[in-house]
N, CA and C of each residue as an Amber inpcrd file, in Angstrom:
protein
   597
  46.3530000  53.2490000 159.4260000  46.5730000  53.9460000 158.8620000
  47.8570000  54.6580000 159.3280000  48.5690000  55.2240000 158.5430000
  50.0050000  55.1550000 158.5630000  50.1770000  56.5560000 159.5630000
  51.2020000  56.9320000 160.4680000  51.5570000  58.1400000 161.0390000
  51.1790000  59.2460000 160.2280000  51.8170000  59.2040000 159.1600000
  51.7580000  60.4630000 157.7610000  50.2550000  60.6230000 157.7540000
  49.5970000  59.4740000 157.4990000  48.2710000  60.1750000 157.5210000
  47.4280000  60.5060000 158.3730000  47.6340000  60.3270000 159.6430000
  47.3910000  60.5530000 160.7790000  47.4450000  62.2480000 160.8540000
  48.8440000  62.4270000 160.8650000  49.3670000  63.9370000 160.9410000
  48.5450000  64.6540000 159.9990000  48.3430000  64.4080000 158.5420000
  47.6870000  65.0400000 157.5310000  46.1670000  65.1520000 158.1050000
  45.8360000  64.4130000 158.4570000  43.7950000  64.6280000 158.9770000
  43.9270000  65.6030000 159.8350000  45.2600000  65.3080000 161.0370000
  44.9730000  66.2910000 161.9940000  45.0830000  67.6680000 161.7190000
  45.9100000  67.7090000 160.1730000  46.3650000  69.2580000 159.6800000
  44.6410000  69.9730000 159.4990000  44.2420000  69.1420000 158.8630000
  42.9110000  69.7150000 158.1280000  42.2050000  69.6810000 159.1520000
  41.7720000  69.0780000 160.0970000  41.0290000  69.3450000 161.4620000
  41.4880000  70.4950000 162.0040000  42.6600000  70.9370000 162.1560000
  43.3130000  72.0830000 162.6470000  42.8320000  73.1840000 162.1290000
  42.8650000  73.2300000 160.8310000  42.5370000  74.4680000 159.9520000
  40.9150000  74.6650000 160.2530000  40.0370000  73.5210000 160.0060000
  38.6130000  73.8250000 160.0250000  38.1360000  74.2590000 161.4530000
  39.0280000  73.6890000 162.5330000  38.4780000  73.9270000 164.0250000
  38.9710000  75.4020000 164.2290000  40.1780000  75.7830000 163.8310000
  40.3630000  77.1160000 163.9780000  39.4330000  78.1330000 163.4910000
  38.7580000  77.6800000 162.2430000  37.9410000  79.0670000 161.7230000
  36.4800000  78.7620000 162.4590000  36.0760000  77.7970000 163.3010000
  35.0540000  77.2080000 163.6160000  35.1670000  77.9170000 164.8410000
  36.3810000  77.8000000 165.6480000  36.6100000  78.7630000 167.0330000
  36.6950000  80.0530000 166.7330000  37.0310000  80.7770000 165.4500000
  37.0610000  82.0710000 165.4360000  35.5640000  82.5630000 165.3830000
  34.7390000  81.9270000 164.3070000  33.4520000  82.4610000 164.4620000
  32.7320000  82.4150000 165.5130000  32.8910000  81.4230000 166.3210000
  32.0100000  81.1040000 167.5130000  32.7160000  82.4740000 168.3660000
  33.8730000  82.2780000 168.8980000  34.4550000  83.7090000 169.4600000
  33.7800000  85.0930000 169.1770000  33.9650000  85.2260000 167.9540000
  33.2870000  86.5740000 167.5120000  32.0620000  86.7670000 167.5740000
  31.1420000  85.5430000 167.4880000  29.5870000  86.1660000 167.3810000
  29.3740000  86.0450000 169.1330000  30.4180000  85.7880000 170.0070000
  29.7830000  85.6930000 171.6990000  29.7160000  87.2770000 171.8550000
  28.4860000  87.5510000 172.5830000  28.4960000  88.9860000 173.4540000
  29.6410000  89.3510000 174.1180000  30.1670000  90.9460000 174.2070000
  31.1530000  91.0810000 175.1780000  31.1740000  90.4230000 176.5990000
  29.6250000  90.5980000 176.9000000  29.1970000  90.2020000 178.6790000
  29.2930000  88.9070000 178.6820000  29.2490000  87.8660000 177.6650000
  29.3200000  86.4190000 177.8580000  30.7290000  86.3640000 178.1000000
  31.8710000  86.7360000 176.6580000  33.0720000  86.9400000 176.8590000
  33.6460000  87.2570000 178.5980000  33.1660000  88.0000000 178.9540000
  33.6040000  88.2690000 180.2360000  33.0790000  87.3060000 181.3710000
  32.3930000  86.7220000 181.5860000  31.8030000  86.1080000 182.5170000
  32.1640000  83.9920000 182.0870000  32.8250000  83.7880000 180.9950000
  33.0030000  82.2000000 180.7730000  34.2040000  82.1640000 181.2770000
  34.4350000  81.0890000 182.1330000  35.6950000  80.6870000 182.5980000
  36.0560000  81.5690000 183.6190000  35.6840000  82.1620000 184.4460000
  35.8880000  82.9340000 185.5330000  36.5360000  82.2260000 186.7610000
  35.9750000  81.1660000 186.8260000  36.8190000  80.3780000 187.7080000
  36.2220000  78.7620000 187.2070000  37.4490000  77.9350000 188.2700000
  37.3630000  76.7160000 187.8690000  36.0450000  75.9550000 188.1430000
  35.6830000  74.5640000 187.7690000  34.1900000  74.2910000 188.6260000
  34.6370000  73.3600000 189.2310000  33.7140000  72.9570000 190.1190000
  33.8330000  72.1120000 191.3360000  34.5840000  70.8440000 190.9200000
  34.4000000  70.2090000 189.6930000  34.9870000  68.7620000 189.3240000
  36.3880000  69.1910000 188.9270000  36.8100000  70.2950000 188.5520000
  38.1720000  70.5800000 187.9920000  38.7730000  70.5370000 189.6450000
  38.3240000  71.2130000 190.4400000  38.8120000  71.8030000 191.6420000
  39.1460000  70.4600000 192.7790000  38.3680000  69.2960000 192.5440000
  38.3500000  68.1910000 192.8750000  39.6530000  67.4200000 193.0550000
  39.9600000  67.6930000 191.2630000  41.3470000  66.8150000 191.1480000
  42.1250000  67.6180000 191.8370000  42.0420000  68.7370000 192.1340000
  44.0270000  69.9020000 192.6290000  44.3640000  69.8370000 194.0630000
  45.4550000  69.4780000 194.1260000  45.6860000  69.5800000 195.7430000
  45.8290000  70.7640000 196.2980000  45.5750000  71.1210000 197.4930000
  46.0050000  72.4330000 198.0830000  47.4200000  72.5010000 197.8500000
  47.4750000  73.9870000 197.3630000  48.8430000  74.4990000 197.1990000
  49.5790000  74.1180000 196.0550000  49.1340000  73.1420000 195.1290000
  49.7240000  72.9140000 193.6320000  50.0040000  74.0210000 192.8800000
  51.0350000  73.9800000 192.1740000  51.2660000  74.8190000 191.3250000
  50.7910000  74.4920000 189.8070000  50.0820000  75.5700000 189.7080000
  49.2730000  75.8130000 188.1500000  49.8330000  76.2250000 187.0790000
  50.4810000  75.4890000 186.2100000  50.2740000  75.4290000 184.7690000
  49.3830000  76.1400000 184.0230000  49.3330000  77.2990000 183.4040000
  48.3930000  77.8950000 182.7960000  49.2050000  78.5390000 181.3190000
  48.4930000  78.8080000 180.5580000  48.7700000  79.3350000 178.9590000
  48.2360000  80.6030000 178.9970000  48.8540000  81.8620000 178.1820000
  48.1600000  83.1200000 178.1340000  47.7800000  83.0940000 176.9190000
  46.1980000  82.9410000 176.8690000  45.5350000  82.6040000 175.8250000
  45.4690000  83.8280000 174.7080000  45.4970000  83.2250000 173.5510000
  45.5770000  84.8320000 172.7970000  44.5510000  84.0610000 171.4450000
  44.0850000  85.4810000 170.8440000  43.0270000  85.3660000 169.6900000
  41.6780000  84.5820000 170.4350000  41.1610000  83.7270000 169.5950000
  39.8670000  82.9760000 169.8820000  40.2650000  81.4090000 171.0760000
  41.3680000  81.8460000 171.5860000  41.2700000  80.4490000 172.4520000
  40.5400000  80.6590000 173.7800000  40.2290000  79.5670000 174.3610000
  39.5370000  79.9330000 175.7980000  40.3430000  80.4770000 176.6290000
  39.8360000  81.5850000 177.2920000  40.6080000  82.3240000 178.1400000
  41.1460000  81.8990000 179.4640000  42.0610000  81.9340000 180.0630000
  42.7010000  81.8440000 181.1500000  42.8110000  82.6170000 182.5990000
  42.9800000  83.9050000 181.9810000  43.0230000  84.8910000 182.9750000
  41.6840000  84.8620000 184.2120000  40.9490000  84.4240000 184.0580000
  39.9730000  84.3450000 185.4090000  40.3590000  83.0210000 186.2220000
  40.7020000  81.8650000 185.5920000  41.3770000  80.8840000 186.1480000
  42.7090000  81.1790000 187.0560000  43.5080000  82.2420000 186.0520000
  45.1330000  82.6060000 186.8840000  44.3880000  83.2720000 188.2220000
  43.6290000  84.6130000 187.9800000  43.7470000  85.3340000 189.1900000
  42.7610000  84.4110000 190.2870000  41.8620000  83.3380000 189.9740000
  41.2570000  82.4600000 191.2050000  42.3190000  81.8220000 191.7170000
  42.9210000  80.9990000 191.0290000  44.2290000  80.2930000 191.6450000
  44.8280000  81.2960000 192.3290000  45.1220000  82.1480000 191.7810000
  46.5160000  83.1000000 192.8670000  45.7520000  83.5070000 194.1300000
  44.5550000  83.9910000 194.0090000  43.6640000  84.6340000 195.1560000
  43.1270000  83.3520000 196.0260000  43.8080000  82.1250000 195.6420000
  43.8020000  81.1550000 196.7680000  44.6410000  80.1790000 196.9750000
  45.7460000  80.9620000 196.9630000  47.1690000  80.4140000 197.3040000
  47.6080000  79.3360000 196.6980000  47.4640000  79.5630000 195.4670000
  48.4530000  78.5000000 194.4220000  49.3600000  79.3710000 193.6380000
  50.5870000  78.4150000 193.3710000  51.6720000  79.3660000 192.8960000
  51.5090000  79.3350000 191.0440000  51.6590000  79.9250000 190.2550000
  51.2330000  80.0290000 188.9900000  52.8250000  79.5510000 188.0040000
  52.3340000  79.2000000 187.0000000  53.6550000  79.2210000 185.9580000
  52.9980000  79.3270000 184.8050000  53.7080000  79.6880000 183.4920000
  53.5230000  79.9050000 182.4800000  54.7690000  79.1820000 181.5780000
  54.0510000  78.8840000 180.2220000  55.1040000  78.3740000 179.4170000
  56.1910000  79.4850000 179.1010000  57.3060000  78.9220000 178.8060000
  58.7510000  79.8760000 178.2830000  59.4360000  79.1260000 177.5890000
  59.7880000  79.9250000 176.4810000  60.6560000  79.6070000 175.4230000
  61.8650000  80.4640000 175.1360000  63.0700000  79.7120000 175.2420000
  64.3900000  80.6120000 174.8720000  64.3320000  80.9290000 173.3350000
  63.8790000  80.3080000 172.5890000  63.8120000  80.3290000 171.3600000
  62.9270000  79.3910000 170.6290000  62.5630000  79.5390000 169.3030000
  61.6390000  78.4420000 168.5960000  62.1770000  77.1490000 168.7930000
  63.4710000  76.9440000 168.5600000  64.0220000  75.5980000 168.8250000
  63.9450000  74.9000000 170.0650000  63.6310000  75.9220000 171.2260000
  64.1840000  75.1480000 172.8290000  62.6780000  74.3550000 173.0980000
  62.9730000  73.8410000 173.9470000  61.9330000  72.8970000 174.5310000
  61.1990000  73.6950000 175.5590000  60.1730000  73.4420000 175.5720000
  58.9970000  74.5620000 176.6450000  59.4760000  74.0090000 178.0690000
  59.5200000  74.9930000 178.8540000  59.3360000  74.6350000 180.1020000
  58.4480000  75.8650000 180.9480000  58.6010000  75.7470000 182.3740000
  57.3940000  76.6270000 182.8500000  58.6030000  77.6130000 183.7100000
  58.0290000  78.8880000 183.9620000  58.6580000  79.5800000 184.9260000
  57.2770000  80.4130000 185.1390000  58.0290000  80.8440000 186.9810000
  56.6670000  81.1860000 187.7140000  56.1770000  82.5500000 187.1780000
  54.9140000  82.7590000 187.1740000  53.9650000  84.0820000 186.9040000
  53.6580000  84.3230000 188.1120000  54.1260000  85.4260000 188.5720000
  53.8830000  85.9180000 190.4580000  52.5330000  86.5630000 190.2370000
  52.0830000  87.3370000 189.3800000  51.1090000  88.2530000 189.6250000
  50.0450000  88.7110000 188.2820000  49.0220000  87.6480000 188.1380000
  48.4460000  87.6370000 187.0950000  48.0080000  88.9880000 186.9610000
  47.6020000  90.0440000 187.8240000  47.2700000  90.9220000 187.8670000
  48.0710000  91.9840000 187.1340000  49.2870000  91.7450000 186.8790000
  50.2890000  92.5060000 186.6080000  50.8420000  92.1330000 185.2950000
  50.5790000  92.6070000 184.1720000  50.9030000  92.5950000 182.8620000
  52.1560000  92.9440000 182.2480000  52.7690000  94.0430000 183.4430000
  54.1680000  94.1110000 182.7630000  55.1400000  93.2100000 183.4670000
  54.3180000  92.1680000 184.0770000  55.5380000  90.9610000 184.4500000
  55.9680000  90.0580000 183.3570000  55.0240000  90.2940000 182.0690000
  55.3670000  89.4430000 181.0330000  55.7620000  90.1060000 179.9220000
  56.5720000  89.3940000 178.9200000  57.5790000  90.1850000 177.5820000
  56.7160000  88.9600000 176.8500000  56.8650000  89.4530000 175.4200000
  56.7960000  88.3210000 174.2430000  57.7440000  87.5200000 174.2540000
  57.5560000  86.3410000 173.6900000  58.3380000  85.4850000 173.6480000
  58.7220000  85.4250000 172.1150000  59.2660000  84.0580000 171.4890000
  59.6220000  83.8020000 170.0550000  58.7310000  83.1700000 169.4810000
  57.3890000  82.9190000 169.9650000  56.5790000  82.3150000 169.3080000
  55.2650000  83.8180000 169.1300000  55.6440000  84.7320000 169.6780000
  54.6210000  85.8160000 169.8180000  53.7050000  85.5580000 171.3650000
  54.1100000  84.4350000 171.6960000  52.9510000  84.5240000 173.1940000
  53.6160000  85.3590000 174.4170000  52.8580000  85.7510000 175.1170000
  53.2290000  86.4910000 176.4560000  53.9180000  85.5640000 177.3520000
  55.1240000  85.3690000 177.8540000  55.8130000  84.7800000 178.8320000
  56.6130000  85.5370000 179.8490000  56.8460000  84.8370000 181.0580000
  57.3960000  85.3870000 182.2520000  58.8450000  86.1940000 181.7810000
  59.5580000  86.7380000 182.4230000  60.7380000  87.2760000 182.4310000
  61.8610000  86.0120000 182.4480000  62.9690000  86.2280000 181.5610000
  64.0110000  84.9670000 181.8970000  64.4010000  84.9260000 183.4570000
  64.4560000  86.0020000 184.1590000  64.8150000  86.1750000 185.4110000
  63.7980000  85.3890000 186.4080000  62.8340000  85.0380000 186.0480000
  61.4480000  84.2810000 186.9370000  62.0940000  82.9610000 186.9890000
  61.8780000  82.2860000 188.2240000  62.2550000  81.1700000 188.4430000
  61.8480000  79.9220000 187.9160000  62.4420000  78.8190000 187.5670000
  61.4500000  77.8770000 186.8350000  60.8800000  76.7870000 188.0010000
  59.7830000  76.3420000 187.0790000  58.6490000  75.9180000 187.8210000
  58.2490000  74.5380000 187.2280000  57.9740000  73.4790000 188.0650000
  57.3400000  72.4640000 187.5810000  55.5950000  72.1990000 188.1220000
  54.8600000  72.7640000 187.1230000  53.4700000  72.4920000 187.4710000
  53.1830000  71.1990000 187.9290000  52.0120000  71.2200000 188.8310000
  51.3700000  70.1650000 189.4390000  50.1180000  69.6680000 188.6350000
  49.5640000  70.9790000 188.5250000  48.2090000  71.0540000 187.2420000
  48.4990000  71.4330000 186.2730000  48.3750000  71.0760000 184.7790000
  48.5550000  71.9520000 183.7830000  47.1510000  72.2800000 182.9550000
  46.9990000  73.3870000 182.8780000  45.6240000  74.1590000 181.9940000
  46.2800000  74.1730000 180.7070000  45.7860000  73.2460000 179.9040000
  46.2070000  73.0530000 178.5840000  45.2500000  73.2320000 177.6960000
  46.0240000  74.0620000 176.6100000  45.2020000  74.8380000 175.4990000
  44.6460000  73.7600000 174.3200000  43.5710000  73.9130000 173.5050000
  43.3220000  72.8020000 172.4820000  42.8870000  73.4190000 171.4770000
  43.0190000  72.8990000 170.1630000  42.5300000  73.3650000 169.0940000
  40.7650000  72.4810000 168.8510000  41.0410000  71.1050000 169.5370000
  39.9490000  70.1150000 169.5430000  39.7550000  69.1530000 170.5230000
  38.7290000  68.3680000 170.7850000  38.7460000  67.2830000 171.9040000
  37.3470000  66.6640000 171.5950000  37.7990000  65.2980000 172.2750000
  36.6510000  64.3400000 172.2300000  35.9160000  64.4720000 173.7000000
  35.1730000  63.9630000 173.7590000  34.5750000  63.7130000 175.2180000
  35.2530000  63.0550000 176.2850000  35.6600000  61.8530000 175.6550000
  36.8290000  60.9630000 176.4990000  38.0950000  61.9180000 176.5590000
  38.5730000  63.3470000 176.2900000  39.6220000  63.6570000 176.8390000
  40.8690000  63.6940000 175.7130000  40.7750000  63.3070000 174.4890000
  41.7150000  63.2310000 173.3450000  41.4770000  64.7930000 172.9880000
  42.9910000  65.0240000 172.8600000  42.9120000  66.4700000 172.5950000
  43.6620000  66.9130000 171.4130000  43.5100000  67.9120000 170.5050000
  44.2490000  68.1130000 169.4780000  44.8930000  69.5540000 169.7130000
  46.1860000  69.5440000 169.7990000  46.9140000  70.9240000 170.0830000
  47.4010000  71.6310000 168.7300000  48.0880000  72.5690000 168.7940000
  48.3830000  73.2410000 167.7640000  49.2610000  72.2530000 166.7670000
  49.7010000  71.5540000 166.9840000  50.7070000  70.7200000 166.0870000
  52.3910000  71.0690000 166.5490000  52.6710000  71.7500000 167.5080000
  54.0840000  71.7830000 167.3380000  54.5780000  70.8360000 168.3390000
  53.9880000  70.1580000 169.2000000  54.2970000  68.8260000 170.1890000
  54.7710000  69.5410000 171.7580000  54.6220000  70.6160000 171.6970000
  55.4790000  71.1260000 172.6250000  54.7970000  70.5220000 174.3470000
  53.3830000  70.5020000 174.0750000  52.7080000  70.0660000 175.5960000
  52.6780000  68.5920000 175.0350000  52.6940000  67.9290000 174.1210000
  52.8370000  66.5920000 174.0510000  53.8170000  66.1770000 174.8730000
  55.1610000  66.7650000 174.3550000  56.5050000  65.9120000 175.2610000
  56.5370000  66.7740000 176.3710000  56.1910000  67.5640000 177.0170000
  55.9730000  68.2150000 178.2340000  55.2750000  67.2990000 179.4100000
  54.1970000  66.8220000 178.5820000  52.9940000  65.7270000 179.3910000
  53.7040000  64.6740000 179.3410000  54.3020000  64.3480000 178.3550000
  55.5340000  62.4590000 178.5440000  56.5410000  62.5620000 179.0950000
  56.8210000  63.7800000 179.6630000  58.3410000  63.7810000 180.3750000
  57.6720000  64.1280000 181.7890000  56.4020000  64.3290000 182.2910000
  55.6260000  64.6040000 183.4870000  54.6160000  63.8990000 183.5800000
  54.6320000  62.5010000 183.6110000  53.2430000  61.9880000 183.7270000
  52.4720000  62.0960000 184.7160000  53.1090000  62.4280000 185.7900000
  51.9910000  62.6970000 187.2940000  51.4900000  64.1050000 187.0560000
  51.5800000  64.6950000 186.2850000  50.9430000  66.0040000 186.0670000
  49.5090000  65.9280000 186.0120000  48.3960000  66.6270000 186.5150000
  47.4550000  66.9370000 186.1180000  46.6950000  67.5030000 184.9630000
  46.0550000  67.1660000 184.0950000  45.9460000  67.8510000 182.7650000
  44.4440000  68.0210000 182.5620000  44.5870000  69.3320000 182.3680000
  42.8590000  69.7600000 182.1590000  43.0560000  70.8580000 180.8940000
  41.9860000  70.1840000 179.8880000  41.9320000  71.3330000 178.8790000
  40.3540000  72.3450000 178.9470000  40.7230000  73.3400000 178.3360000
  39.8600000  74.3350000 178.2330000  39.4920000  74.9370000 176.5820000
  38.1110000  74.7020000 176.6680000  37.6900000  74.6670000 174.9720000
  36.4160000  75.3460000 175.0730000  36.0100000  75.6100000 173.7230000
  34.6840000  76.3190000 173.4340000  34.0540000  74.9700000 173.0710000
  32.5970000  75.0400000 173.3820000  31.8330000  73.6860000 172.8640000
  32.0590000  73.2560000 171.5710000  31.9060000  74.4350000 170.5650000
  32.3230000  74.0490000 169.0540000  33.1890000  73.4150000 168.6240000
  34.4730000  72.9900000 169.5200000  35.5630000  72.3020000 169.2110000
  35.5280000  71.1010000 169.7020000  34.6040000  70.3680000 169.7690000
  34.3020000  69.3040000 170.2260000  33.8560000  68.3370000 169.2360000
  34.7570000  67.1850000 168.9340000  34.6770000  66.0300000 168.2290000
  34.3720000  64.9650000 168.4970000  33.6010000  64.1180000 167.6550000
  33.3850000  62.3890000 168.0830000  34.2250000  62.0610000 168.1680000
  35.3850000  62.1290000 167.5690000  36.7700000  61.1730000 167.5800000
  37.8920000  62.0340000 167.0340000  38.9970000  61.4650000 167.1750000
  40.1840000  62.0550000 166.8280000  41.2090000  61.1000000 165.9600000
  41.8990000  61.0430000 165.3650000  42.8710000  60.6670000 164.7760000
  43.9730000  60.2980000 166.0580000  44.4060000  59.3890000 166.4130000
  45.3940000  59.0500000 167.3280000  46.8760000  58.8230000 166.6830000
  47.9360000  59.5100000 167.6060000  49.2150000  59.1740000 167.2820000
  50.0890000  58.5100000 168.4190000  51.0300000  57.9310000 168.3640000
  51.3790000  56.9850000 169.8270000  52.1770000  58.2580000 170.8040000
  52.4140000  59.4090000 170.6740000  52.3830000  60.2680000 171.5330000
  51.1900000  61.0980000 172.2740000  50.0970000  60.4650000 171.6190000
  48.7600000  61.2030000 172.3520000  48.0470000  60.7970000 173.5210000
  48.3960000  61.8700000 174.6550000  47.8300000  61.3110000 175.9970000
  46.1870000  61.8680000 176.5420000  45.5880000  61.3150000 177.0120000
  44.0880000  62.2510000 176.7820000  44.1260000  62.9190000 178.2470000
  43.4920000  63.9420000 178.0500000  43.2770000  64.8740000 179.2070000
  42.6980000  64.1200000 180.5380000  42.7540000  64.6900000 181.7750000
  41.7680000  64.1210000 182.6710000  40.7980000  64.9250000 182.7630000
  40.5490000  66.3060000 182.2810000  39.3340000  66.6280000 182.0810000
  39.2590000  67.9090000 181.1630000  38.4030000  67.9620000 180.5460000
  37.9930000  69.0270000 179.9050000  36.8260000  69.9310000 180.1100000
  36.7650000  71.0050000 180.1280000  36.4640000  72.1650000 180.8390000
  35.4920000  73.1850000 179.5720000  34.3690000  73.2180000 179.1010000
  33.7390000  74.1110000 177.9690000  32.7610000  75.1760000 178.9570000
  32.2530000  75.9870000 178.2700000  31.1540000  77.1280000 179.1300000
  29.8570000  76.5670000 179.5660000  29.6030000  75.1420000 179.1050000
  28.5390000  74.2570000 179.1820000  28.4940000  73.0460000 179.4980000
  29.8190000  72.5340000 179.5180000  29.6250000  70.8830000 180.0600000
  31.0230000  70.7370000 180.3480000  31.3470000  69.7840000 181.3040000
  32.7750000  69.2620000 181.9260000  32.2600000  67.8170000 181.3610000
  33.6350000  67.3100000 180.6860000  33.8430000  66.0810000 180.1480000
  35.0410000  65.4290000 180.8390000  34.8860000  64.1110000 181.3550000
  35.6000000  63.7240000 182.2900000  36.6510000  62.9300000 181.4580000
  37.6450000  63.0630000 181.2540000  38.9650000  62.1660000 180.3370000
  39.0680000  60.6810000 180.3640000  39.2420000  59.6720000 179.7910000
  39.5090000  58.4280000 180.1120000  40.9170000  58.0180000 180.5380000
  41.4420000  56.6290000 181.5930000  42.3240000  56.8690000 182.1070000
  43.6220000  56.0600000 180.7520000  44.6330000  56.5940000 181.0310000
  45.5900000  56.2950000 179.8920000  46.1980000  55.0190000 180.3510000
  45.8500000  54.1410000 181.5900000  46.4120000  53.0510000 181.8990000
  46.2850000  51.9440000 180.8540000
């Protein structure tokens, strides 16, 4: 299959999975939403070194929420970082997120996502909590399609990558492109999936 056909298949999957994710999220009771992803599971913590810098995403819409993880890591001595974009054409970098309890520390970036202020120092996460549209049990990931995380992960191959998602986002397989890298772990509200080695 050519790379163009792979890209087309991925686009179709994204539309389908975003709809499924939205319906799933809308059906969750408020109490359940408040409890899921409140702290990292033991399997994830076993991969994370002490004092590691944790890169997260600021969840929007029906994405798996990260604020509970951010607060837990903050309270347990880890530095935090969020993606930051100068503009829509710029590469993704990470800047320090000092306090996940203080939303005023963040401002809206060029993609409409909340990000640190430009005055916040750049950081290179040791561990990256990755957003996803879809995933497989072996850690393959379908992202938003912009390639920002793919490029960052390729440039930082030693970073530990952990995906967060809803159970409805799991697929049996995904079309593969050359730049795709498996995640070390995928966490859902009910399961933990160990990724495959990229070696």
